[in-house]
DRENPA-3360 file (N, C-alpha, C; in nm, 2 decimals, always signed):
BEGIN
1 = MSINSGST = +5.07/+6.58/+0.48/+4.94/+6.64/+0.49/+4.84/+6.56/+0.41 ~ +4.73/+6.52/+0.47/+4.63/+6.44/+0.40/+4.55/+6.53/+0.32 ~ +4.55/+6.51/+0.19/+4.47/+6.59/+0.10/+4.34/+6.53/+0.07 ~ +4.31/+6.41/+0.13/+4.19/+6.34/+0.10/+4.08/+6.36/+0.21 ~ +4.10/+6.45/+0.30/+4.00/+6.46/+0.41/+3.87/+6.52/+0.35 ~ +3.76/+6.51/+0.42/+3.63/+6.55/+0.38/+3.61/+6.70/+0.35 ~ +3.70/+6.79/+0.39/+3.69/+6.93/+0.37/+3.73/+6.97/+0.23 ~ +3.64/+7.04/+0.16/+3.67/+7.09/+0.03/+3.63/+7.24/+0.02;
9 = SQQPDLDW = +3.66/+7.30/-0.09/+3.62/+7.44/-0.11/+3.47/+7.45/-0.12 ~ +3.41/+7.34/-0.17/+3.26/+7.34/-0.19/+3.20/+7.32/-0.05 ~ +3.26/+7.24/+0.04/+3.20/+7.22/+0.17/+3.32/+7.23/+0.27 ~ +3.36/+7.35/+0.30/+3.47/+7.37/+0.39/+3.43/+7.34/+0.54 ~ +3.52/+7.29/+0.62/+3.50/+7.28/+0.76/+3.63/+7.33/+0.83 ~ +3.65/+7.30/+0.95/+3.77/+7.36/+1.02/+3.90/+7.30/+0.97 ~ +3.90/+7.19/+0.89/+4.02/+7.13/+0.84/+4.05/+7.19/+0.70 ~ +3.97/+7.28/+0.64/+4.00/+7.33/+0.51/+4.12/+7.42/+0.51;
17 = SQLKETVL = +4.20/+7.42/+0.40/+4.31/+7.51/+0.39/+4.34/+7.54/+0.24 ~ +4.40/+7.66/+0.22/+4.43/+7.70/+0.09/+4.54/+7.61/+0.03 ~ +4.63/+7.56/+0.12/+4.74/+7.48/+0.08/+4.69/+7.35/+0.03 ~ +4.59/+7.29/+0.09/+4.54/+7.16/+0.04/+4.47/+7.18/-0.09 ~ +4.40/+7.29/-0.11/+4.34/+7.33/-0.24/+4.44/+7.35/-0.34 ~ +4.56/+7.41/-0.31/+4.66/+7.43/-0.40/+4.72/+7.30/-0.45 ~ +4.74/+7.21/-0.36/+4.80/+7.07/-0.39/+4.70/+7.00/-0.49 ~ +4.57/+7.01/-0.46/+4.47/+6.95/-0.54/+4.47/+7.01/-0.68;
25 = MLNLAVTQ = +4.48/+7.14/-0.69/+4.48/+7.20/-0.82/+4.61/+7.17/-0.90 ~ +4.72/+7.16/-0.83/+4.85/+7.13/-0.90/+4.84/+6.98/-0.95 ~ +4.78/+6.90/-0.87/+4.77/+6.76/-0.91/+4.68/+6.75/-1.03 ~ +4.57/+6.83/-1.04/+4.49/+6.84/-1.15/+4.56/+6.88/-1.28 ~ +4.65/+6.99/-1.26/+4.72/+7.04/-1.37/+4.82/+6.93/-1.43 ~ +4.89/+6.86/-1.34/+4.98/+6.75/-1.38/+4.90/+6.64/-1.45 ~ +4.78/+6.61/-1.40/+4.70/+6.51/-1.47/+4.66/+6.55/-1.61 ~ +4.62/+6.67/-1.62/+4.58/+6.72/-1.75/+4.70/+6.73/-1.85;
33 = IDQSMHDG = +4.82/+6.77/-1.80/+4.93/+6.78/-1.89/+4.97/+6.64/-1.93 ~ +4.98/+6.54/-1.84/+5.01/+6.41/-1.87/+4.92/+6.34/-1.97 ~ +4.79/+6.36/-1.95/+4.69/+6.30/-2.04/+4.70/+6.36/-2.18 ~ +4.72/+6.49/-2.18/+4.73/+6.56/-2.31/+4.85/+6.51/-2.39 ~ +4.96/+6.50/-2.31/+5.08/+6.45/-2.38/+5.06/+6.31/-2.43 ~ +5.00/+6.22/-2.35/+4.97/+6.08/-2.39/+4.89/+6.08/-2.52 ~ +4.78/+6.16/-2.52/+4.69/+6.16/-2.64/+4.76/+6.22/-2.76 ~ +4.84/+6.32/-2.74/+4.91/+6.38/-2.85/+5.02/+6.30/-2.90;
41 = NQSVDTLA = +5.09/+6.23/-2.81/+5.20/+6.14/-2.86/+5.15/+6.03/-2.94 ~ +5.04/+5.97/-2.91/+4.98/+5.86/-2.99/+4.95/+5.91/-3.14 ~ +4.89/+6.03/-3.15/+4.86/+6.08/-3.28/+4.99/+6.12/-3.35 ~ +5.08/+6.18/-3.29/+5.20/+6.23/-3.35/+5.29/+6.11/-3.39 ~ +5.29/+6.00/-3.31/+5.37/+5.89/-3.35/+5.31/+5.82/-3.48 ~ +5.18/+5.82/-3.49/+5.12/+5.77/-3.61/+5.15/+5.86/-3.73 ~ +5.14/+5.99/-3.72/+5.17/+6.08/-3.82/+5.32/+6.07/-3.86 ~ +5.40/+6.07/-3.76/+5.55/+6.06/-3.79/+5.58/+5.94/-3.87;
49 = SSFTELAS = +5.53/+5.83/-3.83/+5.55/+5.70/-3.90/+5.50/+5.71/-4.04 ~ +5.38/+5.77/-4.06/+5.33/+5.78/-4.20/+5.42/+5.87/-4.28 ~ +5.46/+5.98/-4.23/+5.54/+6.08/-4.31/+5.68/+6.02/-4.34 ~ +5.73/+5.94/-4.24/+5.86/+5.87/-4.27/+5.85/+5.78/-4.38 ~ +5.74/+5.70/-4.39/+5.71/+5.61/-4.50/+5.69/+5.69/-4.63 ~ +5.62/+5.80/-4.62/+5.60/+5.88/-4.74/+5.74/+5.94/-4.79 ~ +5.83/+5.97/-4.70/+5.96/+6.02/-4.75/+6.04/+5.91/-4.82 ~ +6.02/+5.79/-4.77/+6.09/+5.67/-4.83/+6.03/+5.65/-4.97;
57 = IMAELSQD = +5.90/+5.66/-4.98/+5.83/+5.64/-5.11/+5.87/+5.75/-5.21 ~ +5.88/+5.87/-5.16/+5.92/+5.98/-5.25/+6.06/+5.96/-5.30 ~ +6.15/+5.91/-5.21/+6.29/+5.89/-5.26/+6.29/+5.78/-5.36 ~ +6.21/+5.67/-5.35/+6.20/+5.57/-5.45/+6.15/+5.62/-5.58 ~ +6.04/+5.71/-5.57/+5.99/+5.77/-5.70/+6.09/+5.85/-5.77 ~ +6.17/+5.93/-5.69/+6.27/+6.01/-5.75/+6.37/+5.93/-5.82 ~ +6.42/+5.82/-5.76/+6.51/+5.73/-5.83/+6.46/+5.67/-5.95 ~ +6.33/+5.63/-5.95/+6.27/+5.57/-6.07/+6.25/+5.67/-6.18;
65 = LNQLPESE = +6.22/+5.80/-6.14/+6.20/+5.90/-6.24/+6.34/+5.93/-6.31 ~ +6.45/+5.92/-6.23/+6.58/+5.95/-6.29/+6.62/+5.85/-6.40 ~ +6.55/+5.73/-6.40/+6.59/+5.63/-6.50/+6.50/+5.65/-6.63 ~ +6.40/+5.73/-6.62/+6.32/+5.75/-6.74/+6.39/+5.85/-6.84 ~ +6.36/+5.83/-6.97/+6.41/+5.92/-7.07/+6.36/+6.07/-7.05 ~ +6.44/+6.16/-7.09/+6.39/+6.30/-7.07/+6.27/+6.33/-7.15 ~ +6.17/+6.40/-7.09/+6.05/+6.44/-7.15/+5.98/+6.54/-7.07 ~ +5.88/+6.60/-7.13/+5.81/+6.71/-7.06/+5.73/+6.64/-6.94;
73 = LKEKMTFS = +5.68/+6.52/-6.96/+5.61/+6.46/-6.85/+5.71/+6.42/-6.73 ~ +5.83/+6.38/-6.77/+5.93/+6.35/-6.67/+5.96/+6.47/-6.59 ~ +5.98/+6.58/-6.66/+6.01/+6.71/-6.59/+5.90/+6.75/-6.50 ~ +5.78/+6.74/-6.54/+5.66/+6.78/-6.46/+5.65/+6.69/-6.34 ~ +5.67/+6.56/-6.36/+5.67/+6.46/-6.24/+5.78/+6.48/-6.15 ~ +5.90/+6.51/-6.20/+6.01/+6.54/-6.11/+5.99/+6.66/-6.02 ~ +5.93/+6.77/-6.09/+5.90/+6.89/-6.01/+5.80/+6.86/-5.90 ~ +5.69/+6.78/-5.94/+5.59/+6.75/-5.84/+5.64/+6.66/-5.73;
81 = TSRASNNV = +5.72/+6.57/-5.76/+5.79/+6.48/-5.66/+5.88/+6.56/-5.57 ~ +5.95/+6.66/-5.62/+6.04/+6.74/-5.54/+5.95/+6.83/-5.45 ~ +5.84/+6.88/-5.49/+5.76/+6.96/-5.41/+5.70/+6.88/-5.29 ~ +5.65/+6.76/-5.33/+5.60/+6.67/-5.23/+5.70/+6.63/-5.13 ~ +5.82/+6.60/-5.17/+5.93/+6.56/-5.08/+5.96/+6.68/-4.99 ~ +5.97/+6.80/-5.04/+5.99/+6.92/-4.95/+5.88/+6.93/-4.85 ~ +5.76/+6.91/-4.88/+5.65/+6.91/-4.79/+5.66/+6.80/-4.68 ~ +5.70/+6.69/-4.72/+5.71/+6.57/-4.63/+5.83/+6.61/-4.53;
89 = HSAIMAFQ = +5.94/+6.66/-4.58/+6.05/+6.70/-4.49/+6.01/+6.81/-4.40 ~ +5.93/+6.90/-4.44/+5.88/+7.01/-4.35/+5.80/+6.95/-4.24 ~ +5.71/+6.85/-4.28/+5.63/+6.79/-4.18/+5.72/+6.71/-4.07 ~ +5.82/+6.65/-4.12/+5.91/+6.58/-4.03/+5.98/+6.67/-3.94 ~ +6.02/+6.79/-3.99/+6.08/+6.89/-3.90/+5.98/+6.94/-3.79 ~ +5.85/+6.95/-3.83/+5.75/+6.99/-3.74/+5.73/+6.88/-3.63 ~ +5.74/+6.76/-3.66/+5.74/+6.65/-3.56/+5.85/+6.66/-3.46 ~ +5.97/+6.70/-3.51/+6.08/+6.72/-3.42/+6.05/+6.84/-3.33;
97 = FYDKLSQR = +5.99/+6.94/-3.37/+5.95/+7.05/-3.29/+5.85/+7.00/-3.18 ~ +5.75/+6.92/-3.22/+5.66/+6.86/-3.13/+5.73/+6.78/-3.02 ~ +5.83/+6.70/-3.06/+5.91/+6.62/-2.97/+5.97/+6.71/-2.86 ~ +6.03/+6.82/-2.91/+6.09/+6.92/-2.81/+5.98/+6.97/-2.72 ~ +5.87/+7.01/-2.77/+5.76/+7.06/-2.69/+5.71/+6.95/-2.59 ~ +5.70/+6.83/-2.63/+5.66/+6.72/-2.55/+5.76/+6.70/-2.43 ~ +5.89/+6.71/-2.46/+5.99/+6.70/-2.36/+5.98/+6.81/-2.26 ~ +5.95/+6.93/-2.30/+5.93/+7.05/-2.21/+5.81/+7.03/-2.12;
105 = LNHVSNDL = +5.70/+6.98/-2.18/+5.58/+6.96/-2.10/+5.60/+6.85/-2.00 ~ +5.68/+6.75/-2.04/+5.72/+6.64/-1.94/+5.80/+6.70/-1.83 ~ +5.89/+6.79/-1.85/+5.96/+6.85/-1.75/+5.87/+6.93/-1.66 ~ +5.78/+7.01/-1.72/+5.69/+7.09/-1.64/+5.60/+7.00/-1.55 ~ +5.55/+6.89/-1.61/+5.47/+6.80/-1.53/+5.55/+6.74/-1.41 ~ +5.67/+6.70/-1.43/+5.76/+6.65/-1.32/+5.78/+6.75/-1.22 ~ +5.81/+6.88/-1.27/+5.84/+6.99/-1.18/+5.72/+7.02/-1.09 ~ +5.60/+7.02/-1.15/+5.48/+7.04/-1.07/+5.45/+6.93/-0.97;
113 = SALTELIG = +5.48/+6.81/-1.01/+5.47/+6.70/-0.91/+5.56/+6.72/-0.80 ~ +5.69/+6.76/-0.83/+5.79/+6.78/-0.72/+5.74/+6.90/-0.63 ~ +5.69/+7.00/-0.69/+5.64/+7.11/-0.61/+5.52/+7.07/-0.52 ~ +5.43/+6.99/-0.58/+5.32/+6.94/-0.50/+5.37/+6.86/-0.38 ~ +5.47/+6.77/-0.40/+5.53/+6.70/-0.29/+5.59/+6.79/-0.18 ~ +5.66/+6.89/-0.23/+5.72/+6.99/-0.14/+5.62/+7.06/-0.05 ~ +5.52/+7.12/-0.12/+5.42/+7.20/-0.04/+5.32/+7.11/+0.04 ~ +5.31/+6.98/+0.00/+5.22/+6.89/+0.07/+5.28/+6.83/+0.20;
121 = EPSTLYSP = +5.41/+6.86/+0.23/+5.47/+6.81/+0.35/+5.51/+6.93/+0.44 ~ +5.46/+6.93/+0.56/+5.49/+7.05/+0.65/+5.64/+7.06/+0.68 ~ +5.71/+6.95/+0.68/+5.86/+6.95/+0.70/+5.94/+7.02/+0.59 ~ +5.88/+7.02/+0.47/+5.96/+7.09/+0.36/+5.89/+7.22/+0.32 ~ +5.76/+7.24/+0.35/+5.69/+7.36/+0.31/+5.76/+7.48/+0.36 ~ +5.81/+7.48/+0.48/+5.87/+7.60/+0.54/+6.02/+7.59/+0.54 ~ +6.08/+7.51/+0.46/+6.22/+7.48/+0.46/+6.29/+7.55/+0.34 ~ +6.36/+7.66/+0.36/+6.43/+7.73/+0.25/+6.53/+7.63/+0.18;
129 = PAWKALQD = +6.60/+7.54/+0.25/+6.69/+7.45/+0.18/+6.61/+7.36/+0.08 ~ +6.49/+7.32/+0.13/+6.41/+7.23/+0.04/+6.37/+7.30/-0.09 ~ +6.33/+7.43/-0.07/+6.29/+7.51/-0.18/+6.41/+7.53/-0.28 ~ +6.52/+7.56/-0.22/+6.64/+7.58/-0.30/+6.68/+7.46/-0.38 ~ +6.67/+7.34/-0.31/+6.70/+7.21/-0.38/+6.61/+7.19/-0.49 ~ +6.48/+7.22/-0.48/+6.38/+7.20/-0.58/+6.42/+7.30/-0.70 ~ +6.44/+7.42/-0.67/+6.48/+7.52/-0.77/+6.60/+7.48/-0.85 ~ +6.70/+7.43/-0.77/+6.83/+7.38/-0.84/+6.80/+7.26/-0.93;
137 = KIREKYTM = +6.72/+7.17/-0.88/+6.68/+7.05/-0.96/+6.61/+7.09/-1.09 ~ +6.52/+7.19/-1.08/+6.45/+7.24/-1.20/+6.54/+7.31/-1.30 ~ +6.63/+7.40/-1.24/+6.72/+7.47/-1.33/+6.81/+7.38/-1.40 ~ +6.86/+7.27/-1.34/+6.95/+7.18/-1.40/+6.89/+7.12/-1.53 ~ +6.76/+7.11/-1.54/+6.70/+7.04/-1.65/+6.70/+7.13/-1.78 ~ +6.72/+7.26/-1.76/+6.73/+7.34/-1.88/+6.85/+7.32/-1.95 ~ +6.84/+7.30/-2.09/+6.96/+7.27/-2.17/+7.02/+7.39/-2.23 ~ +6.94/+7.50/-2.24/+6.99/+7.62/-2.31/+7.01/+7.73/-2.21;
145 = EEERTMFD = +7.11/+7.81/-2.23/+7.15/+7.92/-2.14/+7.03/+8.02/-2.13 ~ +6.96/+8.04/-2.25/+6.85/+8.14/-2.25/+6.74/+8.09/-2.15 ~ +6.72/+7.96/-2.14/+6.62/+7.91/-2.05/+6.66/+7.93/-1.90 ~ +6.79/+7.90/-1.88/+6.84/+7.92/-1.74/+6.83/+8.07/-1.70 ~ +6.86/+8.16/-1.79/+6.85/+8.30/-1.77/+6.71/+8.34/-1.74 ~ +6.61/+8.29/-1.81/+6.47/+8.32/-1.79/+6.43/+8.27/-1.65 ~ +6.47/+8.15/-1.62/+6.45/+8.09/-1.48/+6.50/+8.19/-1.37 ~ +6.63/+8.23/-1.39/+6.69/+8.31/-1.29/+6.62/+8.45/-1.28;
153 = QVLSGISI = +6.57/+8.50/-1.39/+6.50/+8.63/-1.39/+6.37/+8.62/-1.32 ~ +6.29/+8.51/-1.34/+6.17/+8.49/-1.27/+6.19/+8.48/-1.12 ~ +6.29/+8.40/-1.08/+6.31/+8.38/-0.94/+6.37/+8.51/-0.88 ~ +6.42/+8.60/-0.95/+6.47/+8.72/-0.90/+6.36/+8.83/-0.88 ~ +6.24/+8.79/-0.94/+6.13/+8.88/-0.92/+6.08/+8.95/-1.04 ~ +6.15/+8.93/-1.15/+6.10/+9.00/-1.28/+5.97/+8.93/-1.32 ~ +5.88/+9.01/-1.38/+5.75/+8.96/-1.42/+5.77/+8.85/-1.53 ~ +5.67/+8.76/-1.54/+5.68/+8.65/-1.64/+5.68/+8.72/-1.78;
161 = AEALEHYK = +5.60/+8.82/-1.80/+5.59/+8.88/-1.93/+5.73/+8.94/-1.97 ~ +5.79/+9.00/-1.87/+5.93/+9.06/-1.90/+6.03/+8.96/-1.92 ~ +6.03/+8.85/-1.84/+6.13/+8.74/-1.86/+6.11/+8.68/-1.99 ~ +5.98/+8.66/-2.03/+5.96/+8.60/-2.17/+6.00/+8.69/-2.28 ~ +5.99/+8.82/-2.26/+6.03/+8.91/-2.36/+6.19/+8.91/-2.38 ~ +6.26/+8.90/-2.26/+6.40/+8.88/-2.27/+6.44/+8.75/-2.34 ~ +6.37/+8.64/-2.30/+6.40/+8.51/-2.36/+6.38/+8.52/-2.51 ~ +6.26/+8.57/-2.56/+6.23/+8.58/-2.70/+6.34/+8.66/-2.77;
169 = SAMDAKDK = +6.38/+8.77/-2.71/+6.49/+8.86/-2.77/+6.62/+8.78/-2.79 ~ +6.65/+8.71/-2.68/+6.78/+8.63/-2.68/+6.77/+8.52/-2.79 ~ +6.65/+8.45/-2.80/+6.64/+8.35/-2.90/+6.64/+8.40/-3.04 ~ +6.57/+8.52/-3.06/+6.58/+8.58/-3.19/+6.72/+8.62/-3.23 ~ +6.80/+8.67/-3.14/+6.94/+8.71/-3.16/+7.02/+8.58/-3.20 ~ +6.99/+8.47/-3.12/+7.06/+8.35/-3.15/+7.02/+8.30/-3.29 ~ +6.89/+8.30/-3.33/+6.85/+8.26/-3.46/+6.92/+8.34/-3.57 ~ +6.93/+8.47/-3.54/+6.99/+8.56/-3.64/+7.14/+8.53/-3.66;
177 = ADEDIELF = +7.20/+8.50/-3.54/+7.34/+8.47/-3.55/+7.36/+8.33/-3.63 ~ +7.27/+8.24/-3.60/+7.28/+8.11/-3.67/+7.26/+8.13/-3.82 ~ +7.17/+8.22/-3.86/+7.15/+8.25/-4.00/+7.27/+8.31/-4.07 ~ +7.35/+8.39/-3.99/+7.46/+8.46/-4.04/+7.59/+8.37/-4.06 ~ +7.58/+8.25/-4.00/+7.69/+8.16/-4.01/+7.69/+8.10/-4.15 ~ +7.81/+8.11/-4.22/+7.82/+8.05/-4.35/+7.87/+7.91/-4.34 ~ +7.80/+7.81/-4.40/+7.85/+7.67/-4.40/+7.92/+7.65/-4.53 ~ +8.03/+7.58/-4.53/+8.10/+7.55/-4.65/+8.17/+7.42/-4.64;
% end
């Protein structure tokens, strides 16, 4: 299907279709996701590099402090260095969360592109096997069982809100179970 014909929602003619408009809007969504990820990745890469360097500096400071004789100043500096190190490590953990978010958005972008291709071709648009293959391909990308369950629930007709509630409950239960595990 040619999505570049002269017919648009602003100036429809006999060639106008909802399908073509859907493809255009999906392409716009993919473009926005991709550009946002690109912009965010550059900033986060700079921040991550800076915080990694700060962690190294804090480790050096701690080692140097350990060689000083005991004093009230040393105790105060050790406490401050420890607090700063904890904050740096918390920031590094946040960058790891961002990396996971970025991976998810990359999957969404790729999935939207694949959906655009599927609905943009008359030979696959009305083909249940093509739709099933796309759904299987998307489902395979999920690494957690809770994500696959949410995917299955949405495809079975459960509302997005309800599927998200089930997902959040499952993740909360998983987090609770992880907290209850004793490491020794």
